C-alpha positions in Angstrom: 18.8 12.1 -24.9 17.5 11.7 -28.4 13.9 13.7 -29.0 11.8 11.0 -28.5 13.2 10.8 -25.0 12.0 14.5 -23.8 8.9 13.8 -25.2 8.5 10.7 -22.9 10.0 12.0 -19.8 7.7 15.3 -20.9 4.4 12.7 -20.3 5.6 11.6 -17.5 5.8 14.5 -15.3 2.1 15.3 -16.6 1.0 11.9 -15.5 3.1 11.6 -11.9 1.4 15.5 -11.2 0.1 19.1 -11.9 -0.3 22.1 -10.2 -3.2 21.4 -8.5 -3.8 17.8 -8.7 -3.8 16.1 -5.0 -0.1 14.9 -4.1 0.6 12.1 -2.5 1.1 13.8 0.9 -2.5 15.8 0.4 -3.8 12.1 -0.7 -2.7 10.9 2.8 -4.2 14.0 5.2 -7.2 13.1 2.7 -7.5 9.5 4.4 -7.2 10.5 7.4 -10.5 12.4 8.0 -12.1 8.8 6.9 -13.5 7.5 9.5 -12.7 2.9 10.6 -17.1 3.0 9.7 -15.8 3.9 6.0 -12.9 1.5 5.5 -15.4 -1.4 6.7 -17.7 -0.9 4.3 -15.8 -0.4 1.3 -13.5 -3.2 2.4 -12.9 -6.0 -0.5 -14.1 -9.4 -0.4 -12.6 -12.0 -2.6 -14.0 -15.4 -1.5 -14.7 -18.4 -4.3 -16.6 -21.7 -2.4 -13.6 -24.0 -4.1 -10.9 -22.0 -2.3 -10.2 -22.4 0.7 -9.0 -19.3 1.7 -10.9 -16.1 1.5 -8.9 -12.0 1.0 -9.9 -8.9 2.5 -8.5 -5.8 1.5 -9.0 -2.1 2.0 -7.6 -1.3 -1.6 -10.6 0.4 -2.4 -11.0 2.9 0.8 -8.6 5.3 -0.3 -6.9 5.6 -3.6 -4.7 8.6 -4.2 -4.4 9.5 -7.4 -2.5 12.0 -9.3 -1.9 13.7 -12.4 -4.0 15.3 -14.7 -5.5 11.3 -15.3 -5.5 11.1 -12.2 -3.9 7.8 -11.9 -2.7 5.8 -8.7 1.2 5.2 -7.8 2.4 5.3 -4.7 0.0 3.5 -2.7 -0.5 1.6 0.5 -3.7 -0.9 1.9 -3.9 -3.7 4.2 -4.6 -7.1 3.3 -6.1 -10.1 5.3 -5.5 -13.6 3.4 -8.1 -15.9 5.7 -8.1 -19.6 6.2 -11.6 -20.3 6.0 -10.9 -24.1 8.1 -9.4 -23.0 10.9 -9.0 -19.3 11.3 -6.0 -18.4 10.7 -4.9 -15.3 9.2 -2.2 -13.7 7.7 -2.6 -10.1 7.9 0.1 -7.9 5.1 0.4 -4.4 4.5 1.1 -3.9 0.7 2.7 -0.8 -1.4 3.1 -0.1 -4.8 6.1 2.5 -5.4 7.1 3.7 -8.4 10.2 5.5 -9.0 12.4 7.1 -11.7 16.4 5.4 -11.6 18.9 4.1 -13.5 18.4 0.1 -12.1 16.1 -1.5 -9.8 16.1 -0.6 -6.4 14.4 -3.6 -5.2 12.9 -3.0 -2.0 13.3 -6.1 0.5 13.5 -4.4 4.0 10.7 -2.6 6.1 11.3 -0.8 8.9 7.7 -0.2 11.0 6.9 1.6 14.8 5.9 -0.5 18.0 4.9 0.5 21.1 8.4 -1.2 22.0 10.3 1.0 18.8 10.5 0.3 15.4 10.9 -3.3 14.3 12.0 -4.5 11.2 11.2 -7.3 9.0 11.7 -8.6 4.9 10.0 -6.8 2.9 8.6 -9.5 -0.6 7.6 -9.0 -4.0 3.9 -10.1 -4.1 3.6 -8.8 -7.6 6.2 -9.1 -10.4 7.9 -5.9 -10.8 7.4 -3.7 -13.7 9.5 -1.2 -15.5 6.8 1.2 -18.0 8.4 1.8 -21.4 7.0 4.7 -22.0 9.6 6.7 -20.8 12.8 4.5 -21.8 11.6 2.4 -24.9 14.7 0.5 -26.6 17.0 2.4 -23.8 16.4 5.8 -25.4 16.5 7.5 -22.1 18.9 6.7 -18.9 15.9 7.1 -16.7 12.9 5.0 -16.7 10.1 4.4 -14.4 9.6 0.9 -12.6 6.7 -0.2 -10.3 7.6 -2.6 -7.2 4.5 -4.1 -5.1 6.2 -5.2 -2.0 4.7 -5.8 1.3 5.3 -7.5 4.7 3.6 -9.5 7.6 2.6 -7.5 10.1 1.2 -9.1 13.8 -2.8 -9.5 15.1 -1.4 -8.2 18.1 0.7 -4.9 16.3 -2.3 -4.2 14.9 -4.4 -4.2 17.9 -2.1 -2.4 20.2 -2.6 0.2 16.9 -6.2 0.2 16.8 -6.8 1.1 20.7 -4.9 3.9 20.1 -8.1 5.2 18.0 -9.5 8.7 19.0 -12.0 10.5 15.6 -10.6 13.7 16.7 -6.5 12.8 16.5 -6.5 11.4 13.3 -3.3 9.1 14.4 -1.1 7.2 11.5 0.8 4.4 11.9 4.6 4.4 10.0 7.0 2.6 8.5 9.2 1.9 5.7 11.0 0.5 3.3 14.8 0.0 2.3 15.9 -0.9 -0.8 18.9 -3.1 -2.1 20.1 0.6 -3.9 19.3 3.8 -3.9 16.6 5.8 -1.2 14.1 4.4 1.4 10.9 5.1 0.6 8.7 5.9 4.0 4.7 6.3 4.3 2.1 5.9 6.6 -1.3 4.6 7.0 -4.2 5.6 9.2 -5.1 4.6 12.3 -9.0 4.4 11.2 -8.3 2.6 8.3 -6.5 -0.2 10.6 -9.7 -0.6 12.7 -11.8 -0.8 9.9 -10.3 -3.4 8.4 -10.2 -5.0 11.4 -13.5 -4.6 11.9 -14.2 -6.6 8.2 -11.8 -9.3 8.9 -13.8 -10.2 12.2 -17.3 -9.9 10.6 -15.9 -12.8 8.3 -14.7 -14.9 10.3 -18.1 -14.4 12.6 -19.6 -15.0 9.3 -18.0 -18.7 8.2 -17.9 -19.5 12.3 -14.0 -19.8 12.5 -12.0 -18.5 15.3 -7.7 -18.0 15.3 
């Protein structure tokens, strides 16, 4: 590896995490202490009278910031796409995955917990995947940093089932993982309180526009 590659990987290490900075696991634990009211209050509504759908996300409910520059890398949130005429809602888990590798992993399958056991779903790209060139300009390094924005659709019935388990003192979580074409699985979770607040935000918006599924 040449000198430029070494400097780039050093920069990458500084960005991803330094001693004393919040790790992904710590960020998840901190999110578990947040209440449904917090996620309801911070839910983001994107609506335009010229569009037939509105979108609600929990992207600002809790963002796991890492490293010296407090960047957001591996992170997730819930998203609802609401048809304002019919009230039909598409519910999604949205996940951003950063990794260092020699090639794209292509996360295309998801497995998630249900009351009846693990179930699977197709994972799709929700934004175009990115290769970050500060660590592999002109292929000067064999290791590159990739970022995939993937997600999967989940039924309201399951989300209601998870939300029904909420207990303020237990900080429950819902677990899932993404499986790639090659490489390691990526495991993550959402707090039950985030799911509760998210569903409350969706229902409040539907009531405000007078729609029902």
